[in-house]
All heavy atoms as a GROMACS GRO file, in nm:
protein
  584
    1MET      N    1   0.085  -0.118   0.000
    1MET     CA    2   0.000   0.000   0.000
    1MET      C    3   0.090   0.124   0.000
    1MET      O    4   0.182   0.135   0.080
    1MET     CB    5  -0.091  -0.003   0.124
    1MET     CG    6  -0.180   0.116   0.134
    1MET     SD    7  -0.309   0.103   0.259
    1MET     CE    8  -0.216   0.079   0.407
    2ASN      N    9   0.062   0.217  -0.086
    2ASN     CA   10   0.139   0.340  -0.097
    2ASN      C   11   0.060   0.454  -0.033
    2ASN      O   12  -0.039   0.499  -0.087
    2ASN     CB   13   0.167   0.370  -0.245
    2ASN     CG   14   0.262   0.486  -0.262
    2ASN    OD1   15   0.322   0.532  -0.166
    2ASN    ND2   16   0.275   0.531  -0.384
    3ARG      N   17   0.104   0.498   0.086
    3ARG     CA   18   0.035   0.605   0.157
    3ARG      C   19   0.118   0.732   0.155
    3ARG      O   20   0.240   0.727   0.159
    3ARG     CB   21   0.008   0.566   0.302
    3ARG     CG   22  -0.089   0.450   0.313
    3ARG     CD   23  -0.124   0.424   0.455
    3ARG     NE   24  -0.008   0.366   0.523
    3ARG     CZ   25   0.000   0.346   0.653
    3ARG    NH1   26  -0.097   0.382   0.731
    3ARG    NH2   27   0.107   0.292   0.705
    4LYS      N   28   0.050   0.846   0.150
    4LYS     CA   29   0.116   0.975   0.156
    4LYS      C   30   0.124   1.020   0.302
    4LYS      O   31   0.030   0.997   0.379
    4LYS     CB   32   0.038   1.079   0.077
    4LYS     CG   33   0.032   1.052  -0.071
    4LYS     CD   34  -0.047   1.160  -0.141
    4LYS     CE   35  -0.060   1.132  -0.288
    4LYS     NZ   36  -0.140   1.234  -0.356
    5PRO      N   37   0.233   1.082   0.342
    5PRO     CA   38   0.242   1.133   0.479
    5PRO      C   39   0.144   1.248   0.499
    5PRO      O   40   0.112   1.321   0.405
    5PRO     CB   41   0.386   1.180   0.492
    5PRO     CG   42   0.434   1.202   0.353
    5PRO     CD   43   0.355   1.108   0.266
    6ILE      N   44   0.098   1.264   0.620
    6ILE     CA   45   0.011   1.375   0.658
    6ILE      C   46   0.092   1.462   0.752
    6ILE      O   47   0.131   1.418   0.862
    6ILE     CB   48  -0.117   1.324   0.728
    6ILE    CG1   49  -0.195   1.233   0.633
    6ILE    CG2   50  -0.203   1.441   0.775
    6ILE    CD1   51  -0.310   1.160   0.699
    7LEU      N   52   0.122   1.583   0.711
    7LEU     CA   53   0.202   1.675   0.790
    7LEU      C   54   0.116   1.795   0.828
    7LEU      O   55   0.075   1.872   0.740
    7LEU     CB   56   0.325   1.720   0.713
    7LEU     CG   57   0.419   1.610   0.666
    7LEU    CD1   58   0.527   1.666   0.575
    7LEU    CD2   59   0.481   1.539   0.785
    8LEU      N   60   0.088   1.810   0.956
    8LEU     CA   61   0.005   1.920   1.005
    8LEU      C   62   0.078   1.992   1.117
    8LEU      O   63   0.138   1.929   1.204
    8LEU     CB   64  -0.129   1.870   1.056
    8LEU     CG   65  -0.219   1.799   0.955
    8LEU    CD1   66  -0.341   1.741   1.025
    8LEU    CD2   67  -0.262   1.895   0.847
    9SER      N   68   0.069   2.122   1.117
    9SER     CA   69   0.123   2.202   1.226
    9SER      C   70   0.022   2.206   1.340
    9SER      O   71  -0.096   2.175   1.321
    9SER     CB   72   0.150   2.345   1.177
    9SER     OG   73   0.250   2.345   1.078
   10PRO      N   74   0.065   2.244   1.461
   10PRO     CA   75  -0.029   2.256   1.573
   10PRO      C   76  -0.148   2.345   1.535
   10PRO      O   77  -0.130   2.450   1.472
   10PRO     CB   78   0.055   2.320   1.684
   10PRO     CG   79   0.195   2.277   1.653
   10PRO     CD   80   0.203   2.275   1.502
   11GLY      N   81  -0.266   2.299   1.567
   11GLY     CA   82  -0.388   2.374   1.537
   11GLY      C   83  -0.445   2.349   1.399
   11GLY      O   84  -0.555   2.395   1.369
   12GLU      N   85  -0.373   2.276   1.312
   12GLU     CA   86  -0.424   2.247   1.178
   12GLU      C   87  -0.509   2.121   1.179
   12GLU      O   88  -0.489   2.032   1.261
   12GLU     CB   89  -0.308   2.230   1.080
   12GLU     CG   90  -0.240   2.358   1.044
   12GLU     CD   91  -0.138   2.339   0.933
   12GLU    OE1   92  -0.073   2.233   0.928
   12GLU    OE2   93  -0.123   2.432   0.853
   13GLY      N   94  -0.601   2.113   1.084
   13GLY     CA   95  -0.692   2.001   1.069
   13GLY      C   96  -0.831   2.054   1.042
   13GLY      O   97  -0.852   2.174   1.027
   14ARG      N   98  -0.929   1.965   1.035
   14ARG     CA   99  -1.068   2.006   1.015
   14ARG      C  100  -1.129   2.035   1.152
   14ARG      O  101  -1.144   1.945   1.234
   14ARG     CB  102  -1.146   1.897   0.943
   14ARG     CG  103  -1.103   1.878   0.799
   14ARG     CD  104  -1.190   1.779   0.722
   14ARG     NE  105  -1.235   1.665   0.798
   14ARG     CZ  106  -1.162   1.555   0.823
   14ARG    NH1  107  -1.038   1.546   0.779
   14ARG    NH2  108  -1.213   1.455   0.892
   15ARG      N  109  -1.162   2.161   1.177
   15ARG     CA  110  -1.212   2.205   1.308
   15ARG      C  111  -1.364   2.214   1.307
   15ARG      O  112  -1.424   2.268   1.215
   15ARG     CB  113  -1.152   2.340   1.342
   15ARG     CG  114  -1.197   2.397   1.476
   15ARG     CD  115  -1.134   2.530   1.505
   15ARG     NE  116  -0.988   2.521   1.503
   15ARG     CZ  117  -0.913   2.490   1.609
   15ARG    NH1  118  -0.971   2.461   1.724
   15ARG    NH2  119  -0.781   2.485   1.598
   16TYR      N  120  -1.424   2.160   1.414
   16TYR     CA  121  -1.568   2.168   1.435
   16TYR      C  122  -1.591   2.222   1.575
   16TYR      O  123  -1.550   2.160   1.674
   16TYR     CB  124  -1.635   2.031   1.420
   16TYR     CG  125  -1.614   1.968   1.285
   16TYR    CD1  126  -1.509   1.880   1.262
   16TYR    CD2  127  -1.700   1.998   1.180
   16TYR    CE1  128  -1.490   1.824   1.136
   16TYR    CE2  129  -1.682   1.942   1.054
   16TYR     CZ  130  -1.576   1.855   1.033
   16TYR     OH  131  -1.556   1.799   0.910
   17SER      N  132  -1.655   2.337   1.587
   17SER     CA  133  -1.688   2.396   1.716
   17SER      C  134  -1.833   2.366   1.747
   17SER      O  135  -1.922   2.391   1.664
   17SER     CB  136  -1.664   2.547   1.714
   17SER     OG  137  -1.527   2.574   1.695
   18MET      N  138  -1.858   2.309   1.866
   18MET     CA  139  -1.992   2.266   1.905
   18MET      C  140  -2.020   2.313   2.048
   18MET      O  141  -2.027   2.232   2.141
   18MET     CB  142  -2.004   2.115   1.895
   18MET     CG  143  -1.972   2.061   1.757
   18MET     SD  144  -1.943   1.882   1.756
   18MET     CE  145  -1.768   1.877   1.797
   19GLY      N  146  -2.031   2.442   2.068
   19GLY     CA  147  -2.055   2.494   2.203
   19GLY      C  148  -1.933   2.473   2.291
   19GLY      O  149  -1.827   2.526   2.263
   20GLY      N  150  -1.948   2.393   2.397
   20GLY     CA  151  -1.839   2.366   2.490
   20GLY      C  152  -1.740   2.261   2.441
   20GLY      O  153  -1.649   2.222   2.514
   21ILE      N  154  -1.758   2.212   2.320
   21ILE     CA  155  -1.671   2.108   2.262
   21ILE      C  156  -1.611   2.160   2.132
   21ILE      O  157  -1.680   2.219   2.049
   21ILE     CB  158  -1.750   1.979   2.231
   21ILE    CG1  159  -1.816   1.924   2.356
   21ILE    CG2  160  -1.660   1.874   2.166
   21ILE    CD1  161  -1.909   1.807   2.329
   22THR      N  162  -1.482   2.136   2.114
   22THR     CA  163  -1.416   2.163   1.986
   22THR      C  164  -1.344   2.037   1.943
   22THR      O  165  -1.271   1.977   2.022
   22THR     CB  166  -1.315   2.279   1.997
   22THR    OG1  167  -1.384   2.396   2.038
   22THR    CG2  168  -1.248   2.305   1.863
   23ALA      N  169  -1.366   1.993   1.820
   23ALA     CA  170  -1.299   1.876   1.764
   23ALA      C  171  -1.210   1.922   1.650
   23ALA      O  172  -1.250   2.004   1.568
   23ALA     CB  173  -1.401   1.775   1.714
   24LEU      N  174  -1.089   1.868   1.647
   24LEU     CA  175  -0.993   1.899   1.541
   24LEU      C  176  -0.945   1.766   1.483
   24LEU      O  177  -0.870   1.693   1.547
   24LEU     CB  178  -0.876   1.979   1.599
   24LEU     CG  179  -0.772   2.029   1.501
   24LEU    CD1  180  -0.834   2.126   1.401
   24LEU    CD2  181  -0.659   2.097   1.576
   25PHE      N  182  -0.993   1.733   1.364
   25PHE     CA  183  -0.960   1.605   1.301
   25PHE      C  184  -0.830   1.618   1.222
   25PHE      O  185  -0.818   1.701   1.132
   25PHE     CB  186  -1.074   1.557   1.211
   25PHE     CG  187  -1.190   1.506   1.290
   25PHE    CD1  188  -1.287   1.594   1.337
   25PHE    CD2  189  -1.200   1.373   1.321
   25PHE    CE1  190  -1.394   1.547   1.412
   25PHE    CE2  191  -1.306   1.325   1.396
   25PHE     CZ  192  -1.403   1.413   1.442
   26LYS      N  193  -0.734   1.534   1.256
   26LYS     CA  194  -0.603   1.533   1.193
   26LYS      C  195  -0.598   1.434   1.076
   26LYS      O  196  -0.543   1.464   0.972
   26LYS     CB  197  -0.495   1.497   1.294
   26LYS     CG  198  -0.491   1.588   1.417
   26LYS     CD  199  -0.434   1.722   1.380
   26LYS     CE  200  -0.406   1.804   1.504
   26LYS     NZ  201  -0.339   1.930   1.471
   27ALA      N  202  -0.651   1.314   1.096
   27ALA     CA  203  -0.652   1.211   0.992
   27ALA      C  204  -0.762   1.111   1.022
   27ALA      O  205  -0.775   1.063   1.134
   27ALA     CB  206  -0.517   1.140   0.986
   28ASP      N  207  -0.843   1.083   0.922
   28ASP     CA  208  -0.946   0.980   0.931
   28ASP      C  209  -1.001   0.956   0.792
   28ASP      O  210  -0.951   1.013   0.695
   28ASP     CB  211  -1.056   1.018   1.032
   28ASP     CG  212  -1.136   1.140   0.990
   28ASP    OD1  213  -1.097   1.211   0.896
   28ASP    OD2  214  -1.240   1.166   1.054
   29GLY      N  215  -1.100   0.871   0.782
   29GLY     CA  216  -1.165   0.847   0.653
   29GLY      C  217  -1.068   0.810   0.543
   29GLY      O  218  -0.984   0.722   0.558
   30ALA      N  219  -1.077   0.881   0.432
   30ALA     CA  220  -0.992   0.852   0.316
   30ALA      C  221  -0.844   0.871   0.347
   30ALA      O  222  -0.759   0.801   0.293
   30ALA     CB  223  -1.032   0.940   0.198
   31GLU      N  224  -0.812   0.966   0.437
   31GLU     CA  225  -0.672   0.992   0.471
   31GLU      C  226  -0.605   0.871   0.537
   31GLU      O  227  -0.486   0.849   0.524
   31GLU     CB  228  -0.662   1.112   0.566
   31GLU     CG  229  -0.716   1.239   0.504
   31GLU     CD  230  -0.768   1.337   0.607
   31GLU    OE1  231  -0.808   1.296   0.716
   31GLU    OE2  232  -0.769   1.457   0.575
   32SER      N  233  -0.684   0.793   0.610
   32SER     CA  234  -0.630   0.676   0.680
   32SER      C  235  -0.680   0.545   0.620
   32SER      O  236  -0.666   0.440   0.682
   32SER     CB  237  -0.668   0.682   0.828
   32SER     OG  238  -0.807   0.665   0.843
   33ASN      N  239  -0.741   0.553   0.503
   33ASN     CA  240  -0.799   0.435   0.438
   33ASN      C  241  -0.901   0.367   0.529
   33ASN      O  242  -0.916   0.245   0.528
   33ASN     CB  243  -0.690   0.338   0.393
   33ASN     CG  244  -0.740   0.238   0.291
   33ASN    OD1  245  -0.830   0.269   0.213
   33ASN    ND2  246  -0.683   0.119   0.291
   34GLY      N  247  -0.969   0.448   0.612
   34GLY     CA  248  -1.072   0.397   0.701
   34GLY      C  249  -1.020   0.308   0.812
   34GLY      O  250  -1.097   0.238   0.877
   35GLN      N  251  -0.889   0.309   0.837
   35GLN     CA  252  -0.829   0.219   0.936
   35GLN      C  253  -0.818   0.280   1.076
   35GLN      O  254  -0.813   0.208   1.174
   35GLN     CB  255  -0.690   0.176   0.890
   35GLN     CG  256  -0.690   0.101   0.758
   35GLN     CD  257  -0.767  -0.030   0.768
   35GLN    OE1  258  -0.740  -0.112   0.855
   35GLN    NE2  259  -0.865  -0.048   0.682
   36TYR      N  260  -0.806   0.411   1.085
   36TYR     CA  261  -0.789   0.475   1.216
   36TYR      C  262  -0.836   0.620   1.208
   36TYR      O  263  -0.860   0.674   1.100
   36TYR     CB  264  -0.644   0.469   1.263
   36TYR     CG  265  -0.546   0.539   1.172
   36TYR    CD1  266  -0.517   0.674   1.188
   36TYR    CD2  267  -0.483   0.471   1.068
   36TYR    CE1  268  -0.429   0.739   1.104
   36TYR    CE2  269  -0.394   0.535   0.984
   36TYR     CZ  270  -0.367   0.670   1.002
   36TYR     OH  271  -0.280   0.733   0.919
   37SER      N  272  -0.849   0.680   1.326
   37SER     CA  273  -0.889   0.820   1.336
   37SER      C  274  -0.798   0.888   1.437
   37SER      O  275  -0.776   0.836   1.547
   37SER     CB  276  -1.034   0.829   1.383
   37SER     OG  277  -1.071   0.962   1.406
   38ILE      N  278  -0.744   1.004   1.400
   38ILE     CA  279  -0.664   1.084   1.491
   38ILE      C  280  -0.730   1.220   1.499
   38ILE      O  281  -0.749   1.288   1.397
   38ILE     CB  282  -0.518   1.098   1.445
   38ILE    CG1  283  -0.451   0.960   1.440
   38ILE    CG2  284  -0.441   1.193   1.536
   38ILE    CD1  285  -0.311   0.961   1.384
   39SER      N  286  -0.768   1.259   1.620
   39SER     CA  287  -0.833   1.388   1.638
   39SER      C  288  -0.805   1.440   1.777
   39SER      O  289  -0.770   1.365   1.868
   39SER     CB  290  -0.984   1.376   1.615
   39SER     OG  291  -1.041   1.281   1.703
   40GLU      N  292  -0.818   1.570   1.793
   40GLU     CA  293  -0.808   1.635   1.923
   40GLU      C  294  -0.948   1.681   1.962
   40GLU      O  295  -1.020   1.737   1.880
   40GLU     CB  296  -0.718   1.760   1.917
   40GLU     CG  297  -0.575   1.732   1.885
   40GLU     CD  298  -0.494   1.860   1.875
   40GLU    OE1  299  -0.542   1.969   1.915
   40GLU    OE2  300  -0.381   1.853   1.824
   41TRP      N  301  -0.983   1.656   2.087
   41TRP     CA  302  -1.112   1.700   2.139
   41TRP      C  303  -1.088   1.785   2.262
   41TRP      O  304  -1.017   1.742   2.354
   41TRP     CB  305  -1.200   1.579   2.174
   41TRP     CG  306  -1.249   1.507   2.054
   41TRP    CD1  307  -1.178   1.422   1.974
   41TRP    CD2  308  -1.379   1.513   1.999
   41TRP    NE1  309  -1.255   1.375   1.872
   41TRP    CE2  310  -1.381   1.429   1.886
   41TRP    CE3  311  -1.494   1.580   2.033
   41TRP    CZ2  312  -1.494   1.412   1.807
   41TRP    CZ3  313  -1.607   1.562   1.956
   41TRP    CH2  314  -1.606   1.478   1.844
   42TRP      N  315  -1.144   1.903   2.262
   42TRP     CA  316  -1.131   1.995   2.374
   42TRP      C  317  -1.270   2.019   2.431
   42TRP      O  318  -1.360   2.064   2.361
   42TRP     CB  319  -1.069   2.126   2.327
   42TRP     CG  320  -0.932   2.105   2.269
   42TRP    CD1  321  -0.901   2.078   2.139
   42TRP    CD2  322  -0.809   2.105   2.339
   42TRP    NE1  323  -0.766   2.061   2.123
   42TRP    CE2  324  -0.707   2.079   2.246
   42TRP    CE3  325  -0.774   2.126   2.473
   42TRP    CZ2  326  -0.573   2.071   2.281
   42TRP    CZ3  327  -0.641   2.119   2.506
   42TRP    CH2  328  -0.542   2.093   2.413
   43LEU      N  329  -1.288   1.984   2.558
   43LEU     CA  330  -1.416   2.002   2.624
   43LEU      C  331  -1.398   2.099   2.740
   43LEU      O  332  -1.303   2.087   2.818
   43LEU     CB  333  -1.469   1.870   2.680
   43LEU     CG  334  -1.533   1.773   2.581
   43LEU    CD1  335  -1.430   1.708   2.493
   43LEU    CD2  336  -1.615   1.670   2.655
   44GLU      N  337  -1.491   2.194   2.750
   44GLU     CA  338  -1.491   2.284   2.864
   44GLU      C  339  -1.527   2.203   2.989
   44GLU      O  340  -1.592   2.098   2.979
   44GLU     CB  341  -1.595   2.395   2.843
   44GLU     CG  342  -1.563   2.488   2.728
   44GLU     CD  343  -1.437   2.570   2.751
   44GLU    OE1  344  -1.412   2.609   2.867
   44GLU    OE2  345  -1.363   2.593   2.654
   45PRO      N  346  -1.482   2.246   3.109
   45PRO     CA  347  -1.513   2.172   3.231
   45PRO      C  348  -1.663   2.144   3.243
   45PRO      O  349  -1.746   2.230   3.210
   45PRO     CB  350  -1.464   2.264   3.342
   45PRO     CG  351  -1.356   2.345   3.278
   45PRO     CD  352  -1.401   2.365   3.136
   46PHE      N  353  -1.696   2.024   3.288
   46PHE     CA  354  -1.833   1.979   3.313
   46PHE      C  355  -1.918   1.968   3.186
   46PHE      O  356  -2.039   1.962   3.193
   46PHE     CB  357  -1.903   2.066   3.418
   46PHE     CG  358  -1.823   2.080   3.544
   46PHE    CD1  359  -1.757   2.198   3.573
   46PHE    CD2  360  -1.811   1.974   3.632
   46PHE    CE1  361  -1.681   2.211   3.688
   46PHE    CE2  362  -1.736   1.985   3.747
   46PHE     CZ  363  -1.671   2.104   3.775
   47THR      N  364  -1.854   1.966   3.070
   47THR     CA  365  -1.925   1.949   2.944
   47THR      C  366  -1.935   1.800   2.912
   47THR      O  367  -1.835   1.729   2.917
   47THR     CB  368  -1.850   2.020   2.829
   47THR    OG1  369  -1.840   2.159   2.859
   47THR    CG2  370  -1.922   2.003   2.696
   48GLN      N  371  -2.056   1.754   2.881
   48GLN     CA  372  -2.074   1.614   2.845
   48GLN      C  373  -2.028   1.594   2.701
   48GLN      O  374  -2.054   1.677   2.614
   48GLN     CB  375  -2.220   1.574   2.859
   48GLN     CG  376  -2.243   1.426   2.840
   48GLN     CD  377  -2.386   1.386   2.873
   48GLN    OE1  378  -2.471   1.471   2.895
   48GLN    NE2  379  -2.412   1.258   2.875
   49GLY      N  380  -1.960   1.485   2.676
   49GLY     CA  381  -1.909   1.454   2.542
   49GLY      C  382  -2.018   1.413   2.446
   49GLY      O  383  -2.137   1.432   2.473
   50PRO      N  384  -1.981   1.352   2.333
   50PRO     CA  385  -2.077   1.321   2.228
   50PRO      C  386  -2.172   1.206   2.259
   50PRO      O  387  -2.260   1.177   2.181
   50PRO     CB  388  -1.988   1.287   2.108
   50PRO     CG  389  -1.857   1.247   2.166
   50PRO     CD  390  -1.843   1.323   2.294
   51GLY      N  391  -2.157   1.137   2.370
   51GLY     CA  392  -2.248   1.027   2.402
   51GLY      C  393  -2.198   0.894   2.347
   51GLY      O  394  -2.106   0.889   2.265
   52ALA      N  395  -2.260   0.787   2.392
   52ALA     CA  396  -2.217   0.652   2.355
   52ALA      C  397  -2.236   0.628   2.205
   52ALA      O  398  -2.343   0.655   2.150
   52ALA     CB  399  -2.295   0.549   2.435
   53HIS      N  400  -2.130   0.583   2.139
   53HIS     CA  401  -2.135   0.547   1.998
   53HIS      C  402  -2.011   0.464   1.966
   53HIS      O  403  -1.925   0.447   2.051
   53HIS     CB  404  -2.143   0.672   1.908
   53HIS     CG  405  -2.023   0.760   1.914
   53HIS    ND1  406  -1.998   0.846   2.019
   53HIS    CD2  407  -1.920   0.775   1.828
   53HIS    CE1  408  -1.885   0.911   1.996
   53HIS    NE2  409  -1.835   0.869   1.881
   54SER      N  410  -2.004   0.411   1.846
   54SER     CA  411  -1.889   0.329   1.807
   54SER      C  412  -1.850   0.361   1.663
   54SER      O  413  -1.928   0.420   1.588
   54SER     CB  414  -1.919   0.180   1.822
   54SER     OG  415  -2.022   0.143   1.733
   55HIS      N  416  -1.728   0.321   1.628
   55HIS     CA  417  -1.674   0.340   1.494
   55HIS      C  418  -1.612   0.208   1.447
   55HIS      O  419  -1.565   0.130   1.529
   55HIS     CB  420  -1.564   0.446   1.493
   55HIS     CG  421  -1.610   0.581   1.537
   55HIS    ND1  422  -1.665   0.672   1.451
   55HIS    CD2  423  -1.608   0.640   1.659
   55HIS    CE1  424  -1.695   0.781   1.517
   55HIS    NE2  425  -1.662   0.766   1.644
   56ASP      N  426  -1.609   0.186   1.317
   56ASP     CA  427  -1.545   0.066   1.263
   56ASP      C  428  -1.393   0.076   1.272
   56ASP      O  429  -1.326  -0.024   1.293
   56ASP     CB  430  -1.586   0.043   1.117
   56ASP     CG  431  -1.731   0.001   1.104
   56ASP    OD1  432  -1.786  -0.055   1.202
   56ASP    OD2  433  -1.789   0.024   0.997
   57GLU      N  434  -1.339   0.198   1.255
   57GLU     CA  435  -1.194   0.214   1.261
   57GLU      C  436  -1.147   0.222   1.406
   57GLU      O  437  -1.227   0.239   1.498
   57GLU     CB  438  -1.149   0.339   1.184
   57GLU     CG  439  -1.180   0.471   1.250
   57GLU     CD  440  -1.318   0.527   1.223
   57GLU    OE1  441  -1.399   0.461   1.157
   57GLU    OE2  442  -1.347   0.636   1.272
   58ASP      N  443  -1.017   0.206   1.426
   58ASP     CA  444  -0.959   0.216   1.560
   58ASP      C  445  -0.952   0.361   1.603
   58ASP      O  446  -0.929   0.451   1.522
   58ASP     CB  447  -0.817   0.158   1.561
   58ASP     CG  448  -0.815   0.008   1.541
   58ASP    OD1  449  -0.917  -0.057   1.568
   58ASP    OD2  450  -0.711  -0.044   1.498
   59ASP      N  451  -0.971   0.384   1.732
   59ASP     CA  452  -0.955   0.516   1.792
   59ASP      C  453  -0.850   0.506   1.902
   59ASP      O  454  -0.839   0.403   1.969
   59ASP     CB  455  -1.086   0.566   1.854
   59ASP     CG  456  -1.188   0.603   1.748
   59ASP    OD1  457  -1.154   0.682   1.659
   59ASP    OD2  458  -1.302   0.555   1.757
   60VAL      N  459  -0.775   0.612   1.922
   60VAL     CA  460  -0.675   0.621   2.027
   60VAL      C  461  -0.707   0.746   2.108
   60VAL      O  462  -0.736   0.851   2.052
   60VAL     CB  463  -0.532   0.633   1.968
   60VAL    CG1  464  -0.430   0.654   2.076
   60VAL    CG2  465  -0.499   0.510   1.886
   61PHE      N  466  -0.703   0.734   2.241
   61PHE     CA  467  -0.733   0.847   2.327
   61PHE      C  468  -0.614   0.877   2.416
   61PHE      O  469  -0.552   0.787   2.471
   61PHE     CB  470  -0.855   0.816   2.416
   61PHE     CG  471  -0.981   0.793   2.338
   61PHE    CD1  472  -1.016   0.666   2.298
   61PHE    CD2  473  -1.063   0.899   2.303
   61PHE    CE1  474  -1.131   0.643   2.227
   61PHE    CE2  475  -1.178   0.878   2.231
   61PHE     CZ  476  -1.213   0.750   2.193
   62PHE      N  477  -0.584   1.005   2.430
   62PHE     CA  478  -0.478   1.052   2.518
   62PHE      C  479  -0.535   1.170   2.595
   62PHE      O  480  -0.564   1.274   2.536
   62PHE     CB  481  -0.355   1.093   2.435
   62PHE     CG  482  -0.238   1.133   2.517
   62PHE    CD1  483  -0.152   1.038   2.566
   62PHE    CD2  484  -0.212   1.266   2.544
   62PHE    CE1  485  -0.042   1.073   2.641
   62PHE    CE2  486  -0.103   1.304   2.620
   62PHE     CZ  487  -0.018   1.207   2.668
   63VAL      N  488  -0.555   1.154   2.725
   63VAL     CA  489  -0.614   1.259   2.807
   63VAL      C  490  -0.502   1.342   2.867
   63VAL      O  491  -0.418   1.291   2.942
   63VAL     CB  492  -0.704   1.198   2.917
   63VAL    CG1  493  -0.763   1.308   3.004
   63VAL    CG2  494  -0.813   1.113   2.855
   64ILE      N  495  -0.499   1.470   2.834
   64ILE     CA  496  -0.394   1.559   2.882
   64ILE      C  497  -0.425   1.610   3.022
   64ILE      O  498  -0.339   1.618   3.108
   64ILE     CB  499  -0.376   1.678   2.786
   64ILE    CG1  500  -0.330   1.626   2.650
   64ILE    CG2  501  -0.278   1.780   2.841
   64ILE    CD1  502  -0.330   1.730   2.541
   65GLU      N  503  -0.552   1.642   3.045
   65GLU     CA  504  -0.591   1.697   3.175
   65GLU      C  505  -0.737   1.662   3.199
   65GLU      O  506  -0.817   1.658   3.107
   65GLU     CB  507  -0.575   1.849   3.174
   65GLU     CG  508  -0.606   1.916   3.304
   65GLU     CD  509  -0.583   2.066   3.297
   65GLU    OE1  510  -0.505   2.111   3.211
   65GLU    OE2  511  -0.645   2.138   3.376
   66GLY      N  512  -0.772   1.634   3.324
   66GLY     CA  513  -0.910   1.604   3.359
   66GLY      C  514  -0.935   1.454   3.362
   66GLY      O  515  -0.842   1.374   3.363
   67THR      N  516  -1.062   1.416   3.363
   67THR     CA  517  -1.102   1.276   3.372
   67THR      C  518  -1.197   1.245   3.257
   67THR      O  519  -1.289   1.322   3.231
   67THR     CB  520  -1.175   1.250   3.506
   67THR    OG1  521  -1.088   1.286   3.612
   67THR    CG2  522  -1.214   1.104   3.519
   68MET      N  523  -1.174   1.134   3.191
   68MET     CA  524  -1.259   1.093   3.080
   68MET      C  525  -1.324   0.960   3.114
   68MET      O  526  -1.260   0.873   3.172
   68MET     CB  527  -1.176   1.080   2.953
   68MET     CG  528  -1.255   1.055   2.829
   68MET     SD  529  -1.148   1.074   2.685
   68MET     CE  530  -1.262   1.052   2.556
   69SER      N  531  -1.452   0.946   3.079
   69SER     CA  532  -1.524   0.821   3.102
   69SER      C  533  -1.547   0.752   2.968
   69SER      O  534  -1.574   0.818   2.867
   69SER     CB  535  -1.659   0.848   3.166
   69SER     OG  536  -1.643   0.909   3.292
   70PHE      N  537  -1.536   0.619   2.968
   70PHE     CA  538  -1.557   0.539   2.848
   70PHE      C  539  -1.665   0.434   2.875
   70PHE      O  540  -1.670   0.379   2.984
   70PHE     CB  541  -1.429   0.464   2.807
   70PHE     CG  542  -1.317   0.553   2.764
   70PHE    CD1  543  -1.225   0.600   2.856
   70PHE    CD2  544  -1.305   0.589   2.631
   70PHE    CE1  545  -1.121   0.681   2.814
   70PHE    CE2  546  -1.201   0.670   2.590
   70PHE     CZ  547  -1.109   0.715   2.682
   71LEU      N  548  -1.744   0.405   2.776
   71LEU     CA  549  -1.837   0.292   2.779
   71LEU      C  550  -1.778   0.187   2.688
   71LEU      O  551  -1.763   0.210   2.567
   71LEU     CB  552  -1.977   0.334   2.731
   71LEU     CG  553  -2.077   0.221   2.720
   71LEU    CD1  554  -2.107   0.160   2.857
   71LEU    CD2  555  -2.206   0.271   2.655
   72ILE      N  556  -1.742   0.072   2.746
   72ILE     CA  557  -1.686  -0.038   2.669
   72ILE      C  558  -1.777  -0.158   2.692
   72ILE      O  559  -1.785  -0.210   2.802
   72ILE     CB  560  -1.541  -0.068   2.712
   72ILE    CG1  561  -1.454   0.057   2.691
   72ILE    CG2  562  -1.487  -0.186   2.634
   72ILE    CD1  563  -1.314   0.045   2.744
   73GLY      N  564  -1.845  -0.199   2.586
   73GLY     CA  565  -1.947  -0.303   2.601
   73GLY      C  566  -2.060  -0.247   2.684
   73GLY      O  567  -2.117  -0.144   2.651
   74ASP      N  568  -2.092  -0.312   2.796
   74ASP     CA  569  -2.197  -0.260   2.884
   74ASP      C  570  -2.139  -0.206   3.015
   74ASP      O  571  -2.211  -0.185   3.111
   74ASP     CB  572  -2.302  -0.368   2.910
   74ASP     CG  573  -2.245  -0.491   2.979
   74ASP    OD1  574  -2.122  -0.499   2.995
   74ASP    OD2  575  -2.325  -0.580   3.016
   75GLN      N  576  -2.008  -0.185   3.018
   75GLN     CA  577  -1.945  -0.132   3.140
   75GLN      C  578  -1.887   0.006   3.116
   75GLN      O  579  -1.839   0.037   3.010
   75GLN     CB  580  -1.835  -0.225   3.186
   75GLN     CG  581  -1.888  -0.360   3.226
   75GLN     CD  582  -1.783  -0.442   3.301
   75GLN    OE1  583  -1.684  -0.390   3.348
   75GLN    NE2  584  -1.806  -0.570   3.308
   0.00000   0.00000   0.00000
């Protein structure tokens, strides 16, 4: 498979502002051949995230500050 590198500076990507949530997508969909998603999510304190859902591609999470809750299966 011949893939092109994705080079983005800090703050670059597809930005979506949703009130207390901002999402910045770095690579997903066609850019990753549907295999993975890399994005930054910024939530204001006490803001509820997008709710329970799933994706076919792999996701990776790195929490810089605060506490994040995950629903995995029924737990």
